[in-house]
VMD Tcl script that draws the C-alpha trace (Angstrom):
set ca {
  {-0.02 -24.36 -47.70}
  {3.58 -23.73 -46.64}
  {4.59 -20.34 -45.27}
  {8.11 -19.15 -44.66}
  {9.26 -16.69 -41.99}
  {11.81 -14.00 -42.77}
  {13.76 -11.93 -40.28}
  {16.00 -9.84 -42.56}
  {16.06 -6.10 -43.18}
  {15.23 -6.33 -46.86}
  {16.20 -8.07 -50.04}
  {19.88 -7.98 -50.79}
  {20.31 -7.31 -54.50}
  {19.47 -10.90 -54.72}
  {19.29 -12.24 -51.14}
  {16.62 -13.02 -48.62}
  {15.97 -15.90 -46.27}
  {13.20 -18.06 -44.95}
  {12.15 -20.80 -42.54}
  {8.90 -22.73 -42.51}
  {5.95 -21.83 -40.32}
  {2.47 -23.26 -40.29}
  {0.05 -20.58 -39.01}
  {-3.67 -20.53 -39.77}
  {-5.80 -18.07 -41.68}
  {-8.24 -15.72 -39.95}
  {-11.19 -13.71 -41.12}
  {-11.31 -15.30 -44.54}
  {-15.11 -15.16 -44.74}
  {-15.74 -11.52 -43.87}
  {-18.56 -10.48 -46.28}
  {-17.59 -6.78 -46.11}
  {-14.22 -7.63 -47.62}
  {-15.85 -9.24 -50.63}
  {-18.09 -6.19 -51.11}
  {-14.97 -4.03 -51.27}
  {-13.63 -6.27 -54.02}
  {-16.49 -5.07 -56.22}
  {-14.81 -1.65 -56.21}
  {-11.54 -3.20 -57.34}
  {-13.31 -5.13 -60.09}
  {-14.93 -1.93 -61.34}
  {-11.62 -0.04 -61.38}
  {-9.80 -2.96 -63.01}
  {-12.31 -3.14 -65.86}
  {-12.27 0.62 -66.47}
  {-8.48 0.64 -66.73}
  {-8.51 -2.33 -69.14}
  {-11.03 -0.64 -71.42}
  {-10.11 3.06 -71.21}
  {-6.36 3.36 -70.62}
  {-4.45 5.06 -73.45}
  {-2.71 1.83 -74.46}
  {-3.57 -1.83 -74.01}
  {-2.33 -3.19 -70.70}
  {-1.64 -6.76 -69.71}
  {-4.08 -8.17 -67.16}
  {-1.28 -9.85 -65.20}
  {0.59 -6.56 -65.05}
  {-2.45 -4.79 -63.60}
  {-3.14 -7.45 -61.00}
  {0.51 -7.72 -59.95}
  {0.76 -3.94 -59.56}
  {-2.45 -3.86 -57.55}
  {-1.23 -6.55 -55.17}
  {2.17 -4.88 -54.85}
  {0.54 -1.56 -54.03}
  {-1.73 -3.13 -51.44}
  {1.03 -5.01 -49.64}
  {3.86 -2.49 -49.86}
  {1.67 0.21 -48.31}
  {1.47 -1.76 -45.06}
  {5.09 -1.44 -43.90}
  {8.60 -1.27 -45.42}
  {9.14 -5.04 -45.35}
  {5.95 -6.42 -46.90}
  {5.86 -6.95 -50.67}
  {4.60 -9.12 -53.51}
  {6.83 -11.47 -55.50}
  {5.85 -12.77 -58.90}
  {6.70 -16.34 -59.86}
  {10.25 -15.49 -61.01}
  {11.09 -13.44 -57.91}
  {9.71 -16.18 -55.67}
  {11.75 -18.85 -57.45}
  {14.88 -16.67 -57.15}
  {14.27 -16.23 -53.42}
  {14.02 -19.97 -52.87}
  {17.34 -20.50 -54.66}
  {18.99 -17.69 -52.73}
  {18.32 -19.25 -49.32}
  {21.25 -21.55 -50.08}
  {23.49 -18.58 -49.26}
  {24.93 -18.06 -52.75}
  {23.75 -15.90 -55.64}
  {25.03 -13.78 -58.50}
  {24.67 -10.07 -57.85}
  {26.22 -6.99 -56.29}
  {26.04 -7.83 -52.59}
  {23.97 -5.12 -50.93}
  {21.14 -5.24 -48.41}
  {18.54 -2.66 -49.43}
  {15.15 -1.20 -48.67}
  {12.89 1.25 -50.50}
  {12.64 4.84 -49.28}
  {11.10 7.86 -51.00}
  {10.84 5.91 -54.24}
  {14.55 5.09 -54.32}
  {16.54 2.04 -53.31}
  {18.42 2.76 -50.07}
  {21.48 0.78 -49.05}
  {21.23 -0.70 -45.56}
  {24.59 -2.41 -45.73}
  {27.07 -3.75 -48.29}
  {27.89 -7.44 -47.71}
  {31.51 -8.27 -46.92}
  {33.83 -9.11 -49.83}
  {31.32 -8.40 -52.59}
  {31.45 -6.15 -55.68}
  {29.48 -3.44 -53.86}
  {31.73 -3.46 -50.80}
  {34.90 -3.40 -52.90}
  {33.56 -0.50 -54.98}
  {32.99 1.60 -51.86}
  {29.16 1.52 -51.77}
  {28.16 2.80 -48.32}
  {25.33 2.44 -45.86}
  {22.88 5.27 -46.55}
  {23.63 5.54 -50.27}
  {20.62 5.83 -52.56}
  {20.49 4.06 -55.92}
  {18.62 6.30 -58.34}
  {19.08 4.37 -61.60}
  {20.32 1.04 -62.95}
  {21.97 1.08 -66.38}
  {20.39 4.48 -66.95}
  {16.85 3.35 -66.09}
  {15.42 5.43 -63.22}
  {14.36 3.53 -60.09}
  {11.77 6.14 -59.04}
  {8.35 4.52 -58.87}
  {9.67 0.99 -59.44}
  {8.78 -1.83 -57.01}
  {11.69 -2.92 -54.81}
  {11.74 -6.45 -56.21}
  {11.81 -5.07 -59.77}
  {14.73 -2.81 -58.88}
  {16.57 -5.73 -57.30}
  {15.92 -7.85 -60.39}
  {17.59 -5.19 -62.55}
  {20.69 -5.30 -60.37}
  {20.92 -9.08 -60.50}
  {22.36 -10.87 -63.48}
  {24.79 -13.46 -64.72}
  {28.18 -13.74 -63.07}
  {30.79 -11.63 -64.88}
  {28.34 -9.20 -66.48}
  {28.58 -5.49 -65.78}
  {25.95 -3.12 -64.40}
  {26.11 0.62 -63.80}
  {24.26 2.11 -60.85}
  {23.69 5.81 -60.29}
  {24.36 6.70 -56.66}
  {23.13 9.62 -54.56}
  {25.26 10.18 -51.45}
  {24.81 12.67 -48.63}
  {27.57 15.27 -48.77}
  {28.10 14.76 -52.51}
  {26.53 17.47 -54.66}
  {25.91 15.42 -57.79}
  {24.88 11.84 -58.51}
  {27.71 9.64 -59.71}
  {27.88 6.35 -61.60}
  {29.56 3.20 -60.35}
  {30.11 0.29 -62.74}
  {30.23 -3.09 -61.04}
  {30.89 -6.61 -62.29}
  {28.33 -9.06 -60.95}
  {29.82 -11.95 -59.03}
  {28.79 -14.99 -57.05}
  {28.08 -13.54 -53.63}
  {28.79 -15.88 -50.75}
  {26.83 -14.82 -47.70}
  {27.42 -17.98 -45.74}
  {31.06 -17.32 -44.91}
  {31.57 -17.42 -41.16}
  {34.93 -15.70 -40.76}
  {37.21 -16.33 -37.83}
  {40.80 -15.91 -36.74}
  {42.95 -16.10 -33.67}
  {43.94 -12.83 -31.97}
  {46.48 -14.08 -29.47}
  {44.49 -15.77 -26.72}
  {41.08 -14.64 -28.06}
  {38.92 -16.12 -30.79}
  {37.35 -13.64 -33.21}
  {34.24 -14.81 -35.13}
  {32.30 -12.72 -37.64}
  {28.82 -13.67 -38.84}
  {27.95 -11.59 -41.94}
  {24.36 -12.93 -42.17}
  {22.11 -15.80 -41.09}
  {21.41 -18.49 -43.66}
  {21.40 -22.27 -43.88}
  {25.13 -22.64 -43.17}
  {25.57 -20.10 -40.36}
  {25.22 -22.36 -37.32}
  {27.42 -25.11 -38.74}
  {29.96 -22.44 -39.71}
  {29.97 -21.09 -36.16}
  {30.46 -24.55 -34.68}
  {33.38 -25.15 -37.06}
  {34.94 -21.80 -36.11}
  {34.75 -22.55 -32.38}
  {36.31 -26.01 -32.86}
  {39.18 -24.57 -34.91}
  {39.83 -21.71 -32.48}
  {39.93 -24.15 -29.55}
  {42.45 -26.23 -31.47}
  {44.58 -23.23 -32.48}
  {44.63 -21.44 -29.13}
  {44.46 -24.36 -26.74}
  {43.87 -24.20 -22.98}
  {44.90 -20.53 -22.75}
  {41.83 -19.35 -24.69}
  {40.39 -16.38 -22.76}
  {37.14 -15.84 -24.66}
  {35.43 -14.91 -27.90}
  {34.42 -11.80 -29.80}
  {31.25 -12.42 -31.84}
  {31.04 -9.69 -34.49}
  {27.46 -9.00 -35.63}
  {28.12 -5.50 -36.97}
  {26.36 -4.81 -40.29}
  {24.72 -8.24 -40.12}
  {21.30 -7.62 -41.72}
  {19.61 -10.80 -40.49}
  {18.26 -13.84 -42.29}
  {16.90 -17.16 -41.08}
  {15.08 -17.20 -37.77}
  {15.96 -20.82 -37.06}
  {19.65 -20.06 -37.53}
  {19.47 -17.13 -35.10}
  {17.89 -19.48 -32.56}
  {20.56 -22.16 -33.14}
  {23.42 -19.65 -32.86}
  {22.00 -18.28 -29.60}
  {21.54 -21.83 -28.30}
  {25.22 -22.53 -28.97}
  {26.11 -20.13 -26.13}
  {23.25 -20.93 -23.73}
  {22.39 -23.87 -21.50}
  {18.75 -23.08 -20.76}
  {16.05 -20.42 -20.87}
  {14.15 -18.51 -23.51}
  {15.94 -17.26 -26.62}
  {13.18 -15.31 -28.35}
  {9.41 -15.23 -28.69}
  {7.30 -14.12 -31.63}
  {3.84 -12.62 -31.13}
  {1.41 -12.18 -33.97}
  {-2.05 -10.72 -34.33}
  {-3.79 -13.60 -32.55}
  {-2.88 -15.28 -29.26}
  {-2.45 -18.66 -30.93}
  {0.22 -17.16 -33.20}
  {2.62 -16.75 -30.27}
  {5.73 -18.95 -30.39}
  {8.58 -19.32 -27.91}
  {12.03 -20.73 -28.62}
  {14.08 -22.14 -25.73}
  {17.71 -23.14 -25.37}
  {18.83 -26.72 -24.89}
  {21.67 -27.77 -22.56}
  {25.17 -27.42 -23.97}
  {27.46 -24.38 -24.46}
  {29.94 -25.02 -27.27}
  {32.31 -22.38 -25.82}
  {32.47 -24.10 -22.41}
  {31.29 -20.95 -20.66}
  {34.15 -18.75 -21.85}
  {33.50 -14.97 -21.76}
  {31.86 -13.57 -24.90}
  {31.66 -10.02 -26.21}
  {29.15 -9.30 -28.99}
  {29.85 -6.34 -31.29}
  {26.81 -4.51 -32.73}
  {26.15 -1.28 -34.60}
  {23.42 0.48 -36.56}
  {23.66 -2.16 -39.30}
  {22.98 -5.02 -36.87}
  {19.42 -6.00 -37.67}
  {16.69 -8.56 -37.20}
  {18.08 -12.09 -36.71}
  {21.35 -10.68 -35.41}
  {19.38 -8.58 -32.91}
  {17.71 -11.78 -31.70}
  {21.15 -13.21 -30.86}
  {22.40 -10.03 -29.20}
  {19.18 -9.64 -27.20}
  {19.15 -13.26 -26.03}
  {22.77 -13.23 -24.88}
  {22.34 -9.83 -23.24}
  {19.18 -10.74 -21.32}
  {20.74 -14.00 -20.14}
  {23.88 -12.07 -19.09}
  {25.84 -14.58 -21.18}
  {27.65 -11.88 -23.16}
  {28.60 -8.23 -22.91}
  {27.18 -6.21 -25.79}
  {29.60 -3.57 -27.10}
  {29.15 -0.99 -29.86}
  {26.25 1.22 -30.92}
  {22.47 0.78 -30.75}
  {21.27 -1.70 -33.38}
  {18.93 -1.11 -36.33}
  {15.67 -2.05 -34.60}
  {13.97 -4.45 -37.01}
  {11.84 -6.53 -34.70}
  {9.30 -7.93 -37.17}
  {8.94 -11.31 -38.86}
  {8.01 -11.62 -42.52}
  {6.17 -14.75 -43.63}
  {6.28 -15.96 -47.22}
  {2.76 -16.95 -48.32}
  {2.81 -18.81 -51.64}
  {-0.07 -17.89 -53.98}
  {-1.15 -21.01 -55.79}
  {-2.71 -19.54 -58.94}
  {0.29 -17.84 -60.53}
  {3.29 -19.23 -58.67}
  {3.99 -15.95 -56.87}
  {4.01 -15.20 -53.16}
  {3.43 -12.50 -50.59}
  {6.16 -11.40 -48.21}
  {3.96 -10.27 -45.32}
  {4.79 -8.97 -41.86}
  {3.00 -11.33 -39.47}
  {4.63 -10.95 -36.05}
  {6.97 -8.99 -33.79}
  {9.72 -10.70 -31.89}
  {10.72 -10.15 -28.27}
  {13.85 -10.79 -26.24}
  {13.60 -13.07 -23.16}
  {12.90 -10.08 -20.90}
  {9.88 -9.18 -23.05}
  {11.66 -6.29 -24.81}
  {10.31 -5.52 -28.28}
  {13.17 -4.60 -30.59}
  {10.89 -3.11 -33.26}
  {11.97 0.50 -33.99}
  {13.88 0.45 -30.67}
  {16.89 -1.77 -31.24}
  {19.33 -3.34 -28.79}
  {21.10 -0.85 -26.53}
  {24.69 -1.98 -25.88}
  {25.98 -2.64 -22.36}
  {29.02 -0.54 -23.25}
  {28.41 2.08 -25.94}
  {31.55 2.39 -28.08}
  {31.70 4.47 -31.25}
  {33.82 3.46 -34.18}
  {35.06 7.01 -34.35}
  {33.32 8.59 -37.32}
  {29.78 8.88 -35.93}
  {30.17 12.58 -35.12}
  {30.98 13.47 -38.72}
  {28.63 11.02 -40.43}
  {25.19 12.53 -41.19}
  {22.32 10.73 -39.50}
  {20.81 9.87 -42.88}
  {23.87 7.64 -43.46}
  {23.12 5.84 -40.18}
  {19.51 4.76 -40.80}
  {17.43 2.76 -38.38}
  {14.07 1.03 -38.58}
  {12.48 4.10 -36.96}
  {13.65 6.21 -39.93}
  {11.79 4.10 -42.51}
  {8.45 5.53 -43.68}
  {5.52 3.38 -42.60}
  {7.48 1.34 -40.06}
  {5.63 -0.52 -37.32}
  {5.77 1.16 -33.94}
  {7.77 -0.42 -31.18}
  {6.22 -1.66 -27.97}
  {7.64 -0.96 -24.55}
  {8.32 2.76 -24.38}
  {10.74 5.17 -26.06}
  {14.03 4.13 -27.53}
  {16.64 3.70 -24.81}
  {19.90 5.59 -25.24}
  {23.20 4.87 -23.49}
  {24.20 7.45 -20.88}
  {27.58 7.99 -22.51}
  {29.52 6.76 -25.50}
  {33.20 5.85 -25.57}
  {35.12 7.44 -28.46}
  {38.74 7.16 -29.56}
  {40.86 9.80 -27.94}
  {41.67 12.76 -30.24}
  {44.65 12.09 -32.47}
  {44.54 8.34 -31.95}
  {44.02 6.18 -35.02}
  {42.68 2.63 -34.97}
  {41.93 0.21 -37.77}
  {38.91 -0.91 -35.74}
  {38.41 0.92 -32.45}
  {35.34 -1.09 -31.39}
  {37.18 -4.38 -31.87}
  {40.29 -3.06 -30.09}
  {38.11 -2.02 -27.16}
  {36.42 -5.43 -27.04}
  {39.74 -7.31 -27.10}
  {41.15 -5.21 -24.26}
  {37.92 -5.65 -22.30}
  {38.21 -9.44 -22.58}
  {41.84 -9.31 -21.46}
  {41.03 -7.07 -18.50}
  {43.22 -4.29 -19.86}
  {42.62 -0.55 -20.12}
  {45.28 0.12 -22.75}
  {42.87 1.46 -25.36}
  {43.12 5.24 -25.17}
  {39.56 6.52 -25.13}
  {37.25 9.24 -23.87}
  {33.60 9.11 -22.84}
  {31.12 11.67 -24.12}
  {27.52 12.18 -22.98}
  {24.99 10.86 -25.48}
  {23.56 14.33 -26.16}
  {26.98 15.43 -27.39}
  {26.55 13.33 -30.53}
}
mol new
graphics top color blue
foreach p $ca { graphics top sphere $p radius 0.5 }
foreach p [lrange $ca 0 end-1] q [lrange $ca 1 end] { graphics top cylinder $p $q radius 0.2 }
display resetview
């Protein structure tokens, strides 16, 4: 039976990602488990016979499985045959939808991050927004996959979502036109003598897109190229194998990441192969609270190897791997958390995140409520981290009062690569935030 490993925050209104793994089953013959199933059988039959209206057997079983799995942690869930088929199509990096990475919290869909250049991003949907209804149908009590299915649809069709936003007294409606969402676009441009590369997610085209970007930037800039900025801000994750390949592009040797499951034999280690496509040029990696999962693997690997300087704010902290377990009888599948992943130094990112080498705020963190800057540790039922309390930077660099920047974190990174101190900034102790 094939199983697929996911390292993304949650389903995007139509996006998730997977790579194949081949672990083994454990404890399948525990007799006490089968005795407990007698209780389920009894409850199932009583509902079928006594509920106020007839209910479909498939509906009951699907709801029971969903309840069982979703109670484990925020990232485990059940997919019926249609949702599973949609997921397999979506790993190509293209789908019709709104373009938001989401999770479920307090019975509502919570936005982790809008995806660049999508209907949601253009309409001003923000990290931390809650979606309370879709086309007037309340989300409360609905399974996450069902809510996502309601937001998906044919390209060009319209959908109205009801949004709850911190600081706004009343819910408000936003009408969006569904579009083909491209999540495989590696964006890059020349900034003088520095190459800027943005990875919005990790899917089947990410590594090849990065290699193309580096080749083009070398051609455009020439021998005077000083280094690269790798922008992983608001990158919600995706394919584990792509995170490994992207990390390997910058490394010549050593461990990239390890995954550790419930049993010793479930441990896997991924190592770099010789060859740095950037020829050893300096690299700065930008991260923030929306940097999650696969993107944290890359940041952690390059940080531990001292291959890159990590700049920005502490990342989201999703350090768990979800494995897709196809269920043969009905064509559905489980999305089940099966392992934690660790940086080369043995640091567990789960609920802890990656702490930047240089903490640099974008500028609005002081005025943005914490609820709009969620982390893995804020999600109900999250797995605990391993390795002590969450590390905080001693101080955070902020834009100086009165100074305006289109992108202060990027400006700081560019000046850092050039050895300049022209960015006007001030440092504040962490406890001042």
